[in-house]
N, C-alpha and C positions, 0 to 999 in steps of 0.2 A: 142068692146067698149073701148074707151080711157079714162083712169082715170088719175087724177093728181098724185095720190099716191095709191099704193097697199101695204098693210101691211100683211106679211105672218106670221100668228100666232095670236090668240086672247087671249093669256094669259096676265099676268101683263105687260110684255114688249110691246106687240102689242097694248094693250088698251091705255097705256100711250103715246105711239108714235102717234097713230091716234088722240087722244084728243089734243095733243100739236100741231100737224100739222094743225088741224082745227082752233085752237086758233090763229095760225099765218097766217091764211087767205086762206088755201086750202078748197075747198068745194066738190070736186069730189074725195072722199076717200073710199076705199074698204078694209075691213078686211076679210081675208080668214082663216077659222079655221077648222081643221079636226075633232074636237069633235062636239057633238050635241049642245053644248052651250058654251058661252064665259066664260073665267075665268082661263082656263088652270089648272095647278097643284094646284092652290089655292083652287079649289073646294073640294079637298080631305084633305086639311090642316085645320081641324076644331079646332085645338088648337089656343090659343091666342098668342100674342107677335108680331103681324104685325102692321105696321102703326105708330110706336112710333116716327120715324123721319119725315115721310111724312105728317101724320095727327095729330101728337102730342097726340095720344090716342092709347089704346091697342085694337086691333081688331083681329078677327079670319081671316083665309084665305078667306073664302067666303065673309065675310063682307068687306074685303079690296078690293076684285075684284068688289063687288057690287058698291062701291064708284065710280070706274071708268066707270062701265057700265051705271050707272045713269048719269054721266057727258055726255056720248055720246047720251043719249035719246033725248036731245034737239038740236042735230046737224043733219047734212045731211049725216053723215058717214053711209055707207051701210055695211051690214054684210052678209057673205056667210058661214054658218056653215055646218057641215057634208060634207065638201069638202076637197079633198086632192090635194095639190100642187105637181105636178110631176116634173116640171122643171122651173127654172128661167134662162132666157138667158141674154147675155151680152147687148143686145139692149132693155132690160127691158120688154120682153114678159114673162107672167106668164101663164104656162099651168096647168089647173086645171081639176078635174073630180068629178062629184057627180051623184047621182041616178036621180036627177030631170032634169038636163039639159045635162047630159053626159059630153063629152070632150069639153072644151072651151079653146081658147087662148085669154088671156086678155092683153091689152097693157097699160103700165103706163109711165108717165113722170119720176116718181121716185118710188123706191121700198125700203121698210124697212123689213129686215129679222129679225124675232123675234120668231124663232122656239123653243127656250128653250134648254133643255138638256135631256139626258136619263141616266139611271143607268148602271153601269158595272154589268155584270152577273157572275155567277159561272164559265162559260167557259172562261171569260176574265182573271180570276186569277188562273185558273187551280187547283181547289181543288181536291185532289185525293179521291178515295172511290166510294161507290155505288151511283146510281142515283135514289133515291126514291122520292116519294111525300113528301112534307113538307119543301122543300127548296125554299124560295121566296126572291126576292129583297125586301128591306124594303118599297119602294114606292108602289110596287104591293100589299103587305100586307096592306098598309095604304088604298089603294083604296078599296080592298075587305072589309075591316072592316068599313071604314067610309062612303063609298058610296053604296056598294053592300049589306052590312049587314051580311057578313060571318066572323065567328071567325076562324082564320087560324090555331090556335094551342093552346095547354094548357101549355106545358113546353117548354120554348123558350131560345135559345142562339142567341146572335146577334154578327155577325162578322163585325168589322169596327165600328168606333166611329164617323162617320159623323153625321150631324145634324138630318137627317131623321131617322137613326138608333137609336139615343138617344131619339128622340121624340116617336118612336115606342116602346121603352122599357117602357116608362111611359104609353103609350096608352094601350099596352097589359096588363100591371099590373092593370090598372083601369078597364079593361074588365074582370078581374078575372084570367088571366093567371099567371103562375109563370115564371118570367124572371130570369134565373139562372146566367147569366153573360153576360157582353159585352167584347169582345175580340178585341184587336187592335194590328196590326203587328208593328206599329211605336212606338217609345218610348214616344210619346205624343198623345193626342187626336186630331182628325180631326174636331171636332165640336166646337161650341161657348162655352165659359166657363159657361154662364148662363144655357145652356142645360145640361152640365155635372152635375151642381149642382141640377137643378130642376128635371131632368129626371132620374138620377142615384143615386146621393147621398141622395136625399130626400126619395128615396124608397129602400135604402140599397142594391142596385144592384151593385155587384163588377165589377170593370173595370180592366182587365188584359192587361197592356201595354206590348209591345214586346212579344206578343203571337199570334198564328194563328191556324186555324183549319187544321189538318194534316190527318184526316180520317173521313169518313162518313159511318155509318153502317145502315142497314135496317132490318126490320122484316115485312113480309107480304106486301112488297111494300111501307111501310111507314118508314120514318126516325125513328130510335130507339136510336142510340148513336152517339156522335161525340167525336173525340179525339182532344184535344188542346195541343199544345207544345210551349214551350218558344223558341224564336228565338234570334240569336246572332246579332252582328253589321252588318253581311252580309245578314240578313233577312232569314237565313236558320235555320230550326228546330234543336234544340239541343237534341241529344239522351238522354233519361233518365229523361226528364222533362215533360213527357206526363201526362195529366189529362183527365179523361173520364167523359162526362156528359150524363146522361140519359134524353133524350129530344125527342120531336116529331116534333119540328120546328126549322129551322135555317133561320134567316133573314140576308140578306147580305146588308151592308151599306158600300160598298167598292169603292165609288167614282162616280162622275158624268162626263159625256162626252157631250160637246156641240153638238147639233144635226145639223151637217153641211154638209150633203150630197148635199143639194140644193146649198149651198155656193160653194163647190168644183165643182159641175156641171156647175156653171156659170163661172168658171175660175177665181174666186177671189183669190188673194194672201192670203195664210194662215200662221199662226204663229204656229210652232210646239210646242212651250211652252204652249200655251193656248188651242190648238186644235180648235181655232176660227179664224175669219178673222183678218187680219192686218187692223187697223182702224186709221183714222186721229183724230184730236182733236174734230171734230164734229160727230164722229162715221161713217164717210163715208169710204167705202171700196176702193179697188184699181180700181173698176169700177165707174166712175163718175155717181152720181145719185142713186147708190145702197148703202144703209146704213145697219148697223147691230147693235143690241143692246140686252142687257140682257144676259141671260145664254148661248145664242148661240155664244157670243163673249168670255166670260170667266165666270166661275161659281162663282156666288155671294153667300154671306152668308145671306144677308138681302134683302127682296123684296123691301124695301124702296130705296135701291141703284139701283135696277133694274129700278124702276120707274123714278128715277132722271136721269139715263143714257139714258133711252128711250125717255123721254121728250126732251132731247137734240137732239137725233136722229130725232125725229118727226119735231122739229123746224128747223133743218138743211135741212131736206127733203123739207119742205115748202119753205125755202130760196132758195134752188136749183131750184125749179120750178118757183118761182116768180121773183127771182133776180139772174140769172145765172152769174157765175164768172169764170175767167180764173184760172187755177190751178197754185199755187205758189210752189216754192222750199220748201221742207219739212225737218225739223230737226228730226233726229232719236232719240228715247229714247231707251236705252239699259240697261239691268240688269247687275249689278256688283256683288260683293261678297254678299252672303246671300239673294239675291232677285231672285225669280223664274221667274217673268215676269213683264212687265208694260203694262197698257192700259191707254191711247192710245200708239201705237208704233211709230207714226209719227205725227209731229206737224207743221202746217203752221202758223208761229208766227204772221204774219200780221192779221190773222183771230181771234186772241185772244183779247178779250176786256180788262179785268182786270187781270185775272189769269187763269192758267191751272190746272185743277184737274187731278191728276195722281193716279190711283189705282194699287196696287200691292200686292203680297203675299211674305212672307219670307219663306226660305227653312227649318228653324229650329226654335226652341223656343229661343227667346232672352230676357234677363232681361233688366236692364237699358242700353239703347243703343242710338246710334246716326245714323240717316239716312243722308247720304251725297249725294249731287248732284254736279257733276263735269263736266266742259267743258274741256276735256283733263285732264291736271293735275291741272287745276284751279278750286278751290272750289267756287261755286257760292252761295250755301246756304246749311243749315243743319237743321235738326229737331230732337228734343229729344223725346224718348219714354221710358216709364217705363217698358213696357212688350209688346212683340209681339209673336204670334204663327201662324203656317201655316193655322190653321183652321179659322182665322179671317182676313178678307181683310183689308188692310191698305190704307190710303189716305193722300196725301199731296197736297198743293197748291203752284204752282210756279208763282210768280207775273210776269206780262208782262214786267215790266221794267227790270227785270233780264234776261228774255228770249231775249230781244232786244240786250243785251250785249254779247250773245254767239257768238264766232267767229268760232268754229269748226262745224263739220257736225253732231255731236252726243252729247247727254248728257248721262252720266252714273250715275245710281242710285244704291247705295250700302249701306250696314249697317254693323256696328260693335258695339260690346258691349263697353260701356263707361268704 
């Protein structure tokens, strides 16, 4: 069967993209989701704090997802849950499999990739020591606790200060566990400041910066002790700084990786900085008609921004199907000093209406600082910030009138303290 649009992933990104594409005029839309229901990771995020930007009110994760699911109820958008996507091809064939219809090859005029991201595991960061029960990624523990109803432990240490780890520090405390510490290898937290305050400081949970786990011990197959050591500027443990914690559970919140096996398999150009696809201003990838959005492109800190970005992708997919265009020359965006990456990475200036939104993260904590945008050596605009940290995504808007004046092949975005 031929669809106007197939959306791979039924989480917040996929839901927003499908809804936006429908609003822009597409009627033959299919969402393919590997889980048994729509909503993605939001279904296990029962804490509040979602929707402040998008809906101007505070919602839980399931409530936020429900808003978009309700939007789709009055549309012709089809949903195929409990279905795994095996391959997406360059000519927009989507190979899927499920228990009801077996193996199918679906054809689309456009595809939106919205597979989200996954957690780094213990193996990815090579923690030494025994391999007992009691070591979980923070997201796995969240699902066990919030959806399956299992208490994963009673005395807990959390490695990494990403948002999921911080939120689980509070969640475990509220369920009666004792969270002994949150340990972070970097000299700054990887999470939002509001989560540091609400999830650690409000519950007197200590945060050890520039520390990491250097040994895991077990008793009768279960985690019994861990050793935490201070690290130097080279991120290597400093002998003589060891602390031992008597605990039965270690939660890992050590980073998220965009889920891009399908993207790579399709032959889409990738960005080694984000581990996601290289995208244009409308979230189109290097394959015309294939778009990517949400955490599969770069890891966001707020789901509101995921929805905003995905609505752009859905609208662009509809425009691709209904109003095909020739591809124009693209201006490159590149990161200068202090910037980890930019999204988008390429911009077709004639397609910008009023302004271009650029998302990026900084490499370190900056106090009062200035973000500069240069065309070669020519400064075209600058933005002031009072504070920036790697754990919080930054955003600037570049007016079309300034982009029209760019004479070079690339714009460089950099930051320096004022």
